[in-house]
C-alpha positions as a printed NumPy array, in Angstrom:
array([[  9.095, -17.893, -14.151],
       [  9.182, -16.726, -10.928],
       [  6.116, -14.694,  -9.26 ],
       [  5.854, -11.744,  -6.472],
       [  2.145, -10.742,  -6.32 ],
       [  2.136,  -6.981,  -4.831],
       [ -0.224,  -4.846,  -3.506],
       [ -1.561,  -1.044,  -4.237],
       [ -1.798,   1.101,  -1.849],
       [ -3.698,   4.886,  -1.394],
       [ -3.963,   6.172,  -4.424],
       [ -4.997,   3.924,  -6.298],
       [ -8.844,   3.902,  -5.887],
       [-10.948,   5.465,  -9.086],
       [-15.026,   5.191,  -8.288],
       [-16.588,   2.026, -10.289],
       [-13.705,  -0.557,  -8.798],
       [-14.561,  -3.862,  -8.322],
       [-17.627,  -3.821, -10.309],
       [-16.976,  -5.581, -13.064],
       [-15.792,  -8.547, -11.282],
       [-18.883,  -8.486,  -9.146],
       [-20.865,  -9.118, -12.165],
       [-18.657, -11.702, -13.432],
       [-17.687, -13.385, -10.457],
       [-19.985, -15.005,  -7.791],
       [-16.288, -15.646,  -5.471],
       [-15.458, -11.973,  -5.903],
       [-19.138, -10.8  ,  -5.117],
       [-18.842, -13.071,  -1.893],
       [-15.526, -10.817,  -1.041],
       [-17.643,  -7.328,  -1.231],
       [-20.287,  -9.195,   0.568],
       [-18.047, -10.227,   3.391],
       [-16.235,  -6.505,   3.647],
       [-19.394,  -4.713,   3.808],
       [-20.397,  -7.159,   6.697],
       [-17.294,  -6.773,   8.653],
       [-17.569,  -2.871,   8.584],
       [-21.341,  -2.622,   8.74 ],
       [-21.091,  -0.258,   5.78 ],
       [-22.162,  -0.313,   2.085],
       [-18.453,   0.571,   1.119],
       [-19.148,  -1.851,  -2.22 ],
       [-21.279,   0.931,  -3.035],
       [-19.284,   3.785,  -2.487],
       [-16.231,   1.879,  -4.73 ],
       [-19.033,   1.3  ,  -7.679],
       [-21.032,   4.131,  -7.341],
       [-18.858,   7.007,  -5.559],
       [-19.203,   9.974,  -4.713],
       [-15.417,  10.026,  -5.418],
       [-15.406,  12.459,  -2.041],
       [-16.552,   9.943,  -0.082],
       [-14.36 ,   6.782,  -1.253],
       [-10.969,   8.979,  -1.142],
       [-11.868,   9.412,   2.612],
       [ -8.734,   7.38 ,   4.469],
       [-11.351,   5.361,   6.258],
       [-12.976,   4.111,   2.958],
       [ -9.992,   4.011,   0.88 ],
       [ -7.811,   1.988,   2.391],
       [-10.101,  -1.257,   2.92 ],
       [-11.647,  -0.642,  -0.62 ],
       [ -8.537,  -1.206,  -2.175],
       [ -7.376,  -4.307,  -0.287],
       [-11.363,  -5.402,  -0.906],
       [-10.451,  -5.012,  -4.98 ],
       [ -7.138,  -6.953,  -4.332],
       [ -8.758,  -9.831,  -2.548],
       [-11.522, -10.293,  -4.8  ],
       [ -9.108, -10.787,  -7.471],
       [ -7.413, -13.437,  -4.876],
       [-10.178, -15.37 ,  -4.694],
       [-11.413, -15.215,  -8.336],
       [ -7.875, -17.348,  -9.183],
       [ -8.147, -19.373,  -6.096],
       [-11.86 , -20.303,  -6.724],
       [-12.638, -19.612,  -9.823],
       [ -9.296, -20.869, -11.926],
       [ -8.088, -23.228,  -9.392],
       [ -4.606, -21.748,  -8.597],
       [ -3.512, -22.525,  -5.518],
       [ -1.652, -18.953,  -4.995],
       [  1.304, -20.164,  -2.19 ],
       [  1.875, -22.91 ,  -4.57 ],
       [  2.82 , -20.612,  -7.381],
       [  4.023, -17.293,  -6.007],
       [  7.063, -16.654,  -4.928],
       [  6.77 , -13.676,  -2.677],
       [  4.025, -10.88 ,  -1.783],
       [  4.581,  -6.924,  -1.051],
       [  2.711,  -4.326,  -0.916],
       [  3.404,  -0.759,  -0.608],
       [  1.614,   1.349,   2.797],
       [ -2.157,  -0.063,   3.159],
       [ -1.046,  -2.82 ,   1.009],
       [  0.619,  -4.969,   3.242],
       [ -2.114,  -5.611,   4.908],
       [ -3.634,  -6.669,   1.628],
       [ -0.436,  -8.964,   0.622],
       [ -0.852, -10.01 ,   4.951],
       [ -4.392, -11.251,   3.932],
       [ -3.333, -13.094,   0.408],
       [ -0.522, -15.031,   2.504],
       [ -3.424, -15.998,   4.968],
       [ -1.804, -14.063,   8.077],
       [ -5.5  , -12.484,   8.731],
       [ -8.991, -12.88 ,   7.456],
       [-10.688, -11.043,   5.149],
       [-12.837,  -9.581,   7.641],
       [ -9.987,  -8.786,  10.114],
       [ -7.94 ,  -7.468,   7.559],
       [-11.09 ,  -4.801,   6.352],
       [-11.724,  -3.725,   9.84 ],
       [ -7.502,  -3.84 ,  10.518],
       [ -7.827,  -1.28 ,   7.406],
       [-11.12 ,   0.807,   8.968],
       [ -8.932,   1.134,  12.587],
       [ -5.751,   1.823,  10.443],
       [ -7.592,   4.765,   8.307],
       [ -9.633,   6.318,  10.826],
       [ -6.142,   6.628,  13.524],
       [ -4.089,   7.97 ,  10.72 ],
       [ -6.989,  10.596,  10.133],
       [ -7.022,  11.664,  13.442],
       [ -3.804,  11.555,  14.477],
       [ -2.924,  15.168,  13.309],
       [ -5.264,  17.674,  12.419],
       [ -6.407,  18.769,   9.599],
       [ -3.949,  21.391,   7.992],
       [ -1.102,  20.558,  10.121],
       [  0.88 ,  17.943,   8.596],
       [  1.322,  17.013,   4.779],
       [  3.14 ,  15.391,   1.877],
       [  5.326,  16.087,  -0.935],
       [  6.812,  14.41 ,  -3.92 ],
       [ 10.238,  15.552,  -4.729],
       [ 11.002,  14.052,  -8.397],
       [ 15.184,  13.904,  -8.987],
       [ 16.953,  13.814,  -5.919],
       [ 18.184,   9.979,  -4.946],
       [ 16.892,   8.81 ,  -0.972],
       [ 20.989,   8.804,  -0.441],
       [ 20.771,  12.488,  -1.077],
       [ 18.032,  13.4  ,   0.3  ],
       [ 18.782,  14.017,   3.962],
       [ 20.234,  17.975,   3.056],
       [ 16.668,  18.788,   1.811],
       [ 14.864,  16.978,   4.819],
       [ 17.225,  18.4  ,   6.917],
       [ 16.97 ,  22.579,   5.446],
       [ 13.173,  22.217,   6.348],
       [ 13.567,  20.867,   9.888],
       [ 12.965,  23.512,  13.441],
       [ 12.47 ,  23.612,  16.55 ],
       [  8.925,  23.205,  15.736],
       [  8.459,  20.866,  12.581],
       [  9.507,  18.226,  11.235],
       [  9.842,  16.481,   7.76 ],
       [ 11.188,  12.752,   7.001],
       [ 11.55 ,  10.961,   3.987],
       [  8.433,   8.745,   4.544],
       [  8.748,   6.908,   0.956],
       [ 11.339,   5.599,  -0.674],
       [  9.872,   4.857,  -4.424],
       [ 12.014,   4.364,  -6.375],
       [ 15.657,   5.729,  -8.057],
       [ 14.879,   9.658,  -7.798],
       [ 11.367,   9.796,  -6.323],
       [ 11.282,  10.689,  -2.722],
       [  8.445,  11.492,  -0.574],
       [  8.274,  13.773,   2.243],
       [  5.993,  13.751,   5.403],
       [  5.282,  16.082,   8.161],
       [  4.43 ,  19.456,   9.438],
       [  2.327,  21.548,   6.889],
       [  5.401,  24.551,   7.363],
       [  7.958,  21.817,   6.458],
       [  6.432,  20.943,   3.629],
       [  5.717,  24.036,   1.731],
       [  9.062,  24.443,   2.845],
       [ 10.333,  21.962,   0.975],
       [  8.605,  22.264,  -2.306],
       [  9.819,  26.067,  -2.056],
       [ 13.603,  24.993,  -1.869],
       [ 13.841,  21.833,  -3.196],
       [ 15.137,  22.946,  -6.65 ],
       [ 18.494,  24.229,  -4.653],
       [ 19.266,  20.689,  -3.41 ],
       [ 19.117,  19.116,  -6.946],
       [ 15.332,  18.596,  -7.065],
       [ 13.741,  18.507, -10.8  ],
       [ 10.536,  19.883,  -8.827],
       [  8.92 ,  19.263,  -5.622],
       [  4.897,  18.971,  -5.471],
       [  2.466,  18.283,  -2.467],
       [  0.024,  15.931,  -2.889],
       [ -3.218,  15.915,  -2.118],
       [ -3.411,  13.711,   1.345],
       [ -5.273,  14.677,   4.638],
       [ -2.675,  13.634,   6.703],
       [  1.958,  13.301,   7.162],
       [  1.852,   9.286,   6.771],
       [  4.614,   7.119,   7.896],
       [  5.863,  10.522,  10.079],
       [  6.447,  10.413,  13.541],
       [  3.588,  12.589,  13.366],
       [  1.487,   9.31 ,  13.372],
       [  3.036,   7.854,  16.635],
       [ -0.761,   8.046,  18.074],
       [ -2.052,   6.102,  14.853],
       [  0.926,   3.791,  15.691],
       [ -0.369,   2.856,  19.33 ],
       [ -4.175,   2.186,  17.874],
       [ -2.699,  -0.323,  15.49 ],
       [ -0.56 ,  -1.971,  18.401],
       [ -4.104,  -2.618,  20.631],
       [ -5.342,  -3.484,  17.486],
       [ -3.705,  -5.815,  15.966],
       [ -2.661,  -7.461,  19.061],
       [ -6.402,  -8.416,  19.298],
       [ -6.675, -10.288,  16.243],
       [ -6.116, -13.636,  15.099],
       [ -3.212, -14.332,  13.051],
       [ -0.938, -16.943,  11.551],
       [  2.804, -17.409,   9.613],
       [  2.786, -16.298,   6.549],
       [  2.466, -19.173,   3.631],
       [  4.111, -17.377,   1.503],
       [  7.057, -14.53 ,   2.159],
       [  5.9  , -10.911,   2.964],
       [  8.105,  -8.051,   2.182],
       [  8.208,  -5.737,   4.446],
       [  8.091,  -2.144,   4.04 ],
       [ 10.017,  -1.257,   6.74 ],
       [ 12.43 ,  -4.099,   6.541],
       [ 12.871,  -4.444,   2.42 ],
       [ 13.46 ,  -8.031,   3.232],
       [ 11.35 , -10.968,   4.006],
       [  9.089, -12.784,   7.04 ],
       [  7.107, -15.23 ,   7.669],
       [  6.8  , -15.391,  11.592],
       [  3.219, -13.623,  12.721],
       [  4.617, -11.564,  15.551],
       [  7.394, -10.14 ,  13.676],
       [  4.61 ,  -9.339,  10.889],
       [  2.513,  -7.379,  13.191],
       [  5.681,  -5.865,  14.892],
       [  6.792,  -4.655,  11.549],
       [  3.296,  -3.56 ,  10.618],
       [  2.77 ,  -1.309,  13.536],
       [  6.806,   0.182,  12.524],
       [  5.372,   1.298,   9.333],
       [  2.328,   4.05 ,  10.648],
       [  5.595,   6.03 ,  11.344],
       [  8.295,   4.178,   9.604],
       [  9.902,   4.658,   5.87 ],
       [  8.516,   2.811,   2.694],
       [ 11.359,   0.829,   1.123],
       [  9.655,   0.305,  -1.976],
       [ 12.915,   1.277,  -3.984],
       [ 15.058,  -1.726,  -2.055],
       [ 12.041,  -4.23 ,  -1.89 ],
       [ 11.82 ,  -4.044,  -5.312],
       [ 15.032,  -4.368,  -5.652],
       [ 15.437,  -7.493,  -3.074],
       [ 12.692,  -8.857,  -5.713],
       [ 15.019,  -7.938,  -8.827],
       [ 18.048,  -9.855,  -6.799],
       [ 15.822, -13.025,  -5.365],
       [ 15.392, -13.777,  -9.506],
       [ 11.666, -12.164,  -9.381],
       [ 11.096, -12.447, -13.019],
       [  7.06 , -11.358, -12.863],
       [  5.696,  -8.755, -10.747],
       [  1.484,  -8.484, -10.349],
       [ -0.1  ,  -5.606,  -9.205],
       [ -2.792,  -7.488,  -7.544],
       [ -5.908,  -5.106,  -8.122],
       [ -6.507,  -1.312,  -9.046],
       [ -4.025,   0.653, -10.596],
       [ -0.96 ,   0.728, -12.367],
       [  0.94 ,   2.816, -10.343],
       [  3.477,   0.032,  -8.672],
       [  3.971,  -0.845, -12.19 ],
       [  5.195,   1.776, -13.643],
       [  7.59 ,   2.101, -10.741],
       [  9.124,  -1.416, -10.255],
       [  9.218,  -0.873, -15.013],
       [ 11.244,   2.544, -14.274],
       [ 13.227,   0.588, -11.372],
       [ 13.885,  -2.93 , -12.292],
       [ 13.48 ,  -2.843, -16.632],
       [ 13.904,  -6.682, -16.611],
       [ 11.461,  -7.678, -14.451],
       [  7.818,  -8.518, -16.275],
       [  5.882,  -6.182, -14.35 ],
       [  1.765,  -6.109, -15.007],
       [ -1.184,  -5.521, -13.624],
       [ -4.258,  -7.842, -13.067],
       [ -7.449,  -5.712, -11.878],
       [-10.207,  -6.941, -15.02 ],
       [-12.089, -10.232, -16.012],
       [ -9.974, -10.183, -19.133],
       [ -6.542,  -9.788, -16.617],
       [ -7.243, -12.14 , -14.515],
       [ -8.028, -14.381, -17.006],
       [ -4.641, -13.953, -19.162],
       [ -2.68 , -14.967, -15.914],
       [ -4.612, -18.148, -14.954],
       [ -3.615, -19.172, -18.446],
       [  0.2  , -18.208, -18.185],
       [  1.112, -18.878, -14.432]])
């Protein structure tokens, strides 16, 4: 068995997340308390009781998803005696999930990761005025065939790029709202089954995020970092890195760069990964991996029962 732990990105959050873990494990409760203290905010209350409108604010969603993931890691390590660096061959995360992966691999402390994600969420929100940018999922067109649609949506004033290469036939575009709306209108002319505007408040992973990349460059240079104890598959490389300076460089590039998730999953498959475990909230990455590489055993671990099952088998 060869394991990769993968960590979810934005969209996997839900009101009630982490509640069961905190009620059953003191170690999980400690994680949520550490994150609350780091942010000087009762984020756990928003996670467990909402309102949803507060939880879905980018500045809250990002540290909340990381906190849930790290609570699972802490329970595995403290309550079940599992040293993940001895059991897990790779870690990877989708967008903000790369920070969770870095935290799990020992690159950043929990409190620093929470602060970095709060900064990242706020910087990404401020980078582009509300309504100026957006994102859309294109279904039925592969990443290698998306360029023609992207070019058709770009003009002198508006840019559009492929932001997420999630799986064969699922590419997410990001850019100016006018370009995104044009993509939704004309995508079927370029072979798409459909194109759906996403309910996000900013054009993530596009050149419009450059102001946020500059903020993150400063923030990442000011925290204590360590080399990764587990090879980290970077979004912008779709291959591994353990050197702390290179990991930081990749996290800065990731703000404006493409999330190469399809290639990252292919890399895991080529490296002989047998099991991917999505740590924390939701099943988004698990479902993508099942479609992309059906012979990988992909599953989610975020509840007490799922943690106990993994602990028996890993």
